[in-house]
N, C-alpha and C positions, 0 to 999 in steps of 0.2 A: 640575567637566565634564562635564555629561551623555552619558546614552548617545547615539553619535548612527547611527544604519542610515543608510546608501543604500539606495536603490530604486534596482533595475537593472529595465531595459525594455526590453525585445523589441522589437525591429523583425519586423512582420508586412507581408512584401513581397505585396502584391495583384494578379494577373493581370489587363490587360486582358480586358473582354468581347467578343466578338466584335462588339458592337452599338456598344460606346465604340473601339471601333480603325475600326470600318466609319464612324462618327460624326469620330472624328479625320481621316479620309479626303475625307471628303465637305464638312469647316468647311477642309481647305489644295485643296480644285477652288478660287482664287482665282480664276478670270474664270466659273465656275461653265456653262463649258462642256462639264460633265461628264464629262470626263478628265483626269488628273494629270499633268501631265509632267514632266516628270525634276525641275525646281524646285523645281517643287510637291511632287514624294514628300521631296524633299531635306526641308525644310521640315516635311514629317510626320514625317517622320523624325525628326529634330534633336527636336523636339514631345516621342516617345517616350522621349526620353531613351539615344539614338544616340551613342555614339564615334566610328563611322566610318559615318558618314548617305550619305555617295556610294556606299561600297561598299554601301551598304546597296540602294541606289539599284540600282544594276545589277544587283543579285541579288535581287531585289522582279522587278524590269525582266523577267527571265530565267525567274521560275517563273509570270509569271501576266499576260505581256506575248502573250498563244496568238496572236494575228494579226499579232505582230513591226511595230507602226507604231511602237513608240517613247515610244508611252501604254498608259496603264490607262484602258481604259474600265471604266465602271460592271456591263457581261454579264458583266466580269474582274474584280472589284470580289473576287468571293468568295473569288478563285485568292491575291490579293495580302493580303485578313485570311487568309487560312489561312498564306501566306509567315509575316507580321506574329506572328502566337499561334504562333511556333514560334522567335519566336525570345523568347518569351518576358519579352517589358514588362511591367513592372507602375508603378501608381499609388504614386505619392509618397507 
């Protein structure tokens, strides 16, 4: 019976870039109004692989919703991206 060598592959986790995160969030602006609602944020965090997307939404709003209106505007997008980047989401 021959010599069977099995190969072991390492899984490499590649973090989302800021540009990729911006694209994810912009693509989840379902109604195109330039603001992300809690539901749109939840869908975006689900897409990113968050296990606790409802919690992430609340944390993201605390981090990025500087005017306190309950939405993330395009002007607040930079802070949202920094928050998401700090959570270290990776590409599959």
